[in-house]
C-alpha positions, 0 to 999 in steps of 0.5 A: 524458514523464511528467506529475506533473499540474500541473492540478486535472483531471490530479491527479484523474485521477492520484489515481483511477488510484492509488486504483484501482490500489491496490484492484486490486493488493490484490484481484487482485495485481500480475501479474493487474492490467493497465493496461487494467483500472486505467484502465477501473475508474478511468474514465480513458482509458488514454492518461492512464495513460501520460501520468501514469506511464511504465510499470506498474512506475513506477505500481506504485512509486507505488501502493506509496508511497501504500499505505505513506504511508497505513499510516505515517500510521496507525502515527504515530497510535498511536506518538505517543499519549504517554498510553500506554507505547511497547509498549502503542502498538505493541500497539494498532497491531497490535490495530487492524490485526488488527481490520481484517483480521478485519472484511474476513474476511481475504480480501485478505491483505497487499498488500505481502506479495503484491507481494513474491512477484512476481519481477520487481519490481526497481523500487527504490521498491517495495522501499523500501516492501516493506522498511518492511512487512518491519520491521512484520512483524518488529516484530509477530513480536517483540512476539507472542513478548514478549507473547503472541498479538497 
């Protein structure tokens, strides 16, 4: 039975696992990141991983949700700025994303893009998050054609 962490200690372990998984998937990819590595890096017993998540695939779906929620919050900050035009809002969002990737030396790539290349990810929750990422990519491509380089 999977525990959605009813107590504070469990919630902290769950959050550590998700944050660590997100960082590890981003750095190493899904296939190269094992449950043992995630548990050790999060300093959470491996048994706790399976207490919170039924499988690596279920965990992956929640990591995608966490990643998507963060980026949706960031996107909302830009899109709700009514001081500028809608096109400028979208341009500003992509300018910020590009600046972030450049600051990181473009070493990590796009976690969602990398995950979409993994053949066996058939968990519906993963594909929902990947679809959102695809929509953002399509919007960036269209904006670039309309306005020039982003």
